[in-house]
N, C-alpha and C positions, 0 to 999 in steps of 0.2 A: 747579831746573836741568834741563838736558836730559841724556839719557844720554851724549852726547858730552862734555859738561862734567864730569859725574861721573867718566867714565873717565879724562879728562885729569888729574883730581886723585887718581887711583889708587883710587877708590872702586868696589867691586863692589856693584851694586844688586840688589834682589830680581829685577828683570827679567833682569839678567845671569845671576844664579844659575839662574833658570828656563830660560833659553836654553841654558846649559851642560848642565843636566840633560837637556834634550830632545835635545841634539846628541851627548851622550856625550863631552864635552870638559871641560877644566878651566875654571872661571870666569875665571881669569887670562887665558886665551886670548881669551875673549869681550871682557873689559875692554880688553886691550891692542889687539885688533883694532879696537874702536870708537874708541879714542884715536887710532889711526893713520888712521881713515877707511876701512879695508878691510872692516869689518864694520858692519852697521847692525842696529838692532832696530826694526822697524816696529810702532808702537803709538801710537795717539792717547792721550796721557797725561791728557787732560782729559775726554773724553766717550765713549770706547769702552772703558770699564773692563771689560766682560764679555768682550771679545775677548782672544784669546791672543797675547801678543807674538811676533812672527816674526823670528828672527835670519836674516840673509842675508849671505853674504860668504866670505872666504878661509878654507879649511879646514873649511867646514861643508857639510852636505848641500845639493845643488842643489835649489832650490825651483821650484815650478810655480804659475803664475797662470792662472786661467780668466776670460775676458771674458764678461760677460753684459749684459743691458740691452735695453730696448725701442727701437723705431724708430717713425717716424711711421706706418709701415705695419703695425705689430704692437705693441699697447700692453697686452698681457695680463700684468698683474702676477702673477697666480697661476702662470703658466708660468715667469716669471723666478725666482720663489721656489723652484719645483721644480728649476730649473736650478742654483740655488745649492746646494740640498741634494744633488743628484746630483754636482756638481763636488767638493764636500767628501768625499762618500762614497767617490769613486774616486781621491782623492789630491791634490786641489788644496790648496795651502797658502794661497793668496790668491785673492780674487775682485775683479775690477774691474767696477764698475757704469758702463756707458757709455751709459745711457739718454738718448735724445733725443726720445722720443715719449710722450704721455700725461702723467699726473701725476708728473713726474720726482722731485719732492721726496718724495712718498709712497713711490715705488718704492725710492729710495735708503734711506730710513729703515727700510723694511720689510726690505730686504736686510741692513742693519746689525743689526737686531734678530733676524734669522733665524739667524745663525751666529756662532760665535766665531772664525771664520777672519779673517785680515787682510783689510781692505777698502781698495781704491784707487778713484780716480775722476779724471775730467778736468773740473774746474770750468768751463773755457772753453766746453765743449759747452753747458752750461746757460745761461751768459751769452749765448751766441749765439742759441740757440733761444728763450730767454725774450724776447729783443729782438724776434724775429719774431712769436712767438705772443702774448705778453702786451702788449708795447708797440705791436704792429702796425707795426713799422718794419723797414727793411732790416737785415740782420745787421751790415753795416758801420757802422751807426749806434750800436752798443753803445758805451758810454763806458768809460773806464778804471776809474771807480768801479764800474760794472756787473761788470767782471771781478773786481775785488777783493772785492766783496760776495758773489759766487759762491764764491770761495775760502773766505771766512769761514763761509758757510752750510754748505759741505761739511765744514769742520773742526768746526763745532758739531754736525753730525749724526753725527760719529764716525768719519769715514774715517781710515785710518792712513797712507796715502801719497797724494800727488796728482801727476799728470803735468802738468808745465808746460813749454811750448815756448819757453823763454827764449833758446835759441840760434838761433832763427829771426830773423835780422836782415836789414836792407836790404843790407848788404854781401854776405851769403851769397846772397841772391836774385840779386844782380848776377853773382856767380860762377857760379851755376847757369845763368843766361841766356847768359853769355859762353861757357861750355863746351858747353852744349847737353845736353839730356836727352831720352830717349825718352818717359818718363812723367811728367816734371816732378815734382810733389809728390803723394804718395798718402796721407800722413798727414792725417787729418781736421783735427786741431788745427793742423797746419802750414799747411794750405790756408786755414783760417779766418783765421789770423794774417796770412798773406801778403795775402789779399784786403783785410783791414782796413788794413794798412799802405799798400798801393798806392792804395786809395780815398782814404784820409785824408792821404796823403803824409807819414806819420809813422813813427817807429821803433816797434818792438815794445814795447808798454807793460810787459810782464813783464821785458824786458831793461833798459829805461830805469829801471824802478822796482823793481829787484831787491832793494834794501835794504828797501823796504816789504814785499815778499813775505817776506823773511827774518824780519822782526819778527812777522808774523802766524803763520807756521808754528812759530816758536820757542816761542810761547806754548802750543802744543798738543804740542810735540815731534813733529810730523808729519815724516815723511821726504819730502824733495823727490826726485821721480823726474824727472830732467831729460830731457825728451822729445826724440826724434829726428825733428824735423819734416821733415828732408831724407833720411829713410831711403829706400833704393832700393826701388822697387816692381816692379822687374824685374831680371833678371841683368845686362842691358846697362848699368844705371845704378849698379851696385855699386862702392863704394870710389872714388867720383869726387870732384871738387873740392868740390862743395857739401857732401857728407856729411862729408868730413874737416875742412872749415873750420868747420862747426857743432860738430864734436867738439872742436876746439881751443878754441872759445868755451866749451863746456860744462866743459872742464878748468879754465879760468880762473874760471868761476862756482862750480865745486866748491870752489876754495880760498877764495873769498869766503864761501861758506856755512859752511865749516869754521871760518873766523875768527869767525863769528857764533854758533858752537855748534850749527849745524843739520846733521843727518844727510842724506846724499845718496847716491842711486844714479843710474846713467846708463843710459838706454835706447839700444838698438842695433838694427841692421837685422834683418829686412827680407828681401829677396831677394838671396842671395849665392851665387855658385858655390862648389862644394866646396873648390876650391883657394885661395879667398880668405878662408875663414872664420877660420882661425888667425891670419892677418895682421890681420883686423879686431879680434879679441880683443886681440892684442898692442898694436895702436895705441891702443885704448881704455884699456887698463891703463896704458900709458905716458903718454898725453896727459892722462888724468884721474886720475893719481896713485894708481892701485890701487883707486879707488872701486868698489863692487860693480857688476857689469854685468848688466843686465836685457834679454834679447834676445827679439824677436818671431820665433820660428823658430830660425835663419834658414831660409827656404825655398830649396831647392837647385835647383829647376827651376820654370819658369813654366807648364808644359803639363800639369799634373795636376789640373785642377778636379774636385772630387768626392773627391779623395784627398790633399788638401793637409795633412791631419793626418800623413800619411806623409812628405811632403817636409819638413814641419816637424820631425818626429822625427829624420830623418836629419841635418838641419842642427843641431838642438838637441844631439844626442849629441856631434857634433864640437865645437860651440861650448863645451859644458859641459866636455868633456875638456880643451879649450884654456884654460879658466879662467873662462868665463861662470858667473855665480852664480845666475841666476834666469831661468827659461824661461817665456815667455808662450805658452800653447797656441795652436794653430790647429785648427779643426774641419773635417770633410769639406765643410761648406757654405761655407767661405771663398771669397770672390770670387763667390759665387752667391746666397746668401740669408742671412737671420737664422737662426742655428743652432736646431735643435729639441733637445729634451731628450736624445735618444740621440746627437746630434752632440756635445753637451757631454761625455757619457761617453766617447765614442771619442777626442775631442780630449785630454781630461785623461789618459786611460790612455796614449795615444801619447807625450805629453810626459813622463809619469811614467817610461815605459820609457827615454826618452832621458836623463832626469835620472839614473836609477839607473845606466845604462851609463856615464855620465860620472863618477859617484861612484866606481864600481869603478876606472875609469882613473886617477882622481885620488887613490885610496887613502883616501877618506873613511872614518873609523872606522865599522865595522859593515856597510859596503856588501857586500863580497865574502862575508861570513859568511852572508848570506841566500841567496846562490847555492849556497854549500856545503851548507846545510841542505836546499835544494831537491834538489840532486844526491843526497844521502843518502836522501831520501824517495823519489825516483824509483827508485833502485837497489833499494829494498825493496818497490817497488810499493805504497807507503804513500800512498794517494790523499788522505786527509784531511791528511796532512802536506804534500803538494804544494799542496792548495788553501790551506792556511794561509800558505804562502810566496808565493802568486801575487799579482801586482799587481792583478788583477781576478779574485778567487776566484769571483764569480758567473758570469762567462763560462766559466771553466774547468769549473765544475760543470755548466753547461748542455750543453757539448760531451760531457762524460762521460755525463750522464744520457740524452742523445739517441742514444747508441751502444749497440747490443745487445751487452752484455758477457757472455761465457760464463764457465764455472767457472775458466778459467785465470787470471783476475784481471788480465791485462794489458790494454792498449788494443787496439782492433780493427785497428790498422795491421799489427801483427805477430802478434797473438793468441798461440797456443801456441808460436810460434817467436820470441817476444820475446827480444831479445839479453840482457836482464838475467837472464831465467830460464835461458837456455842457459848463460850464464857462471856462474851460481850452481851449476848442476849440474857444469859442467866443473871449477870450482875445488875441488869436493869430492873429486875423484878424486886 
């Protein structure tokens, strides 16, 4: 049985026990949340046995995902494996392999073998690129069987969740056209699906054959991450007709997946103005019946290329505080290039900051305690204590080591006039 089916029968599994211990909550909270669909445990039950099950959802720590993977312009598998190691080192809970260039099967299997982190993928990418590279055909000539063979291949290789753009339908495309959009569709999976539908004059195969999809993923107890093919790619397109219509469809598909015993999370925007983020979270939670929400960003401005890890962290903190459960990082190279290794570090830490800030706001068990411990260490000028609490202790140590510190023991901003030192002396009087 799947974790969802066990939970519905009142059974607490080993995975639920492990999730509860990792989160510092009661196993019953995990079980009951899974039964309601508001908590998931991402873990391929059949083939990714060395991976650590990842709990995501209501009342739990906000999780962070890091996207890695090759492109046709950069197929270096060694670099992608180093990105995976760096992402996990600096706090990523999950890694998505989005490879579209080079030996993508070898790359995916190497990433799964490299880490115990949760692994996600988008099988449609491979079905499309294999049609072009292997079959020497146009992408729109991929068959429905090609798409499902790709899903099975990824499941067999051990991925724990897959993004599927089941809500990209012909009716939603028409709504987008009728309303008008500045940037149309920026989701790669959404664009692939729409091009296929328009060329073949057919409905989205993953929407038409949703029951077939459920049968496959249930065998592995893989989590379905219902992708947002119509996520806004700029502020001007946020919270429009196409985005909300797709969300309504995803809510309906969520119920069908739950009826089949399959765990689900919902993917969300995208580029969203600050004043619309909370509304987006509330809409998703209402329309998708409380299913965990996995957001890309959101990015709160379109004009910060080179700094989009910051625009992402701002939006992620607000989204997390409003109820988002899973943040997908953005790196400084977003919109510009395939990220380098240091971009991955910066992106992960920025989203980790956002996730922690959200956890403090949500009252997640243990979150504020870390800040209290940091404050106590700062007051005592306990540098090792501060490094121990830092989200990126390596970076903190680098700054400290590169600063000429005198005997006063404080940082070089205030030196001997450090407020902590002054107050310590004052309070002794």
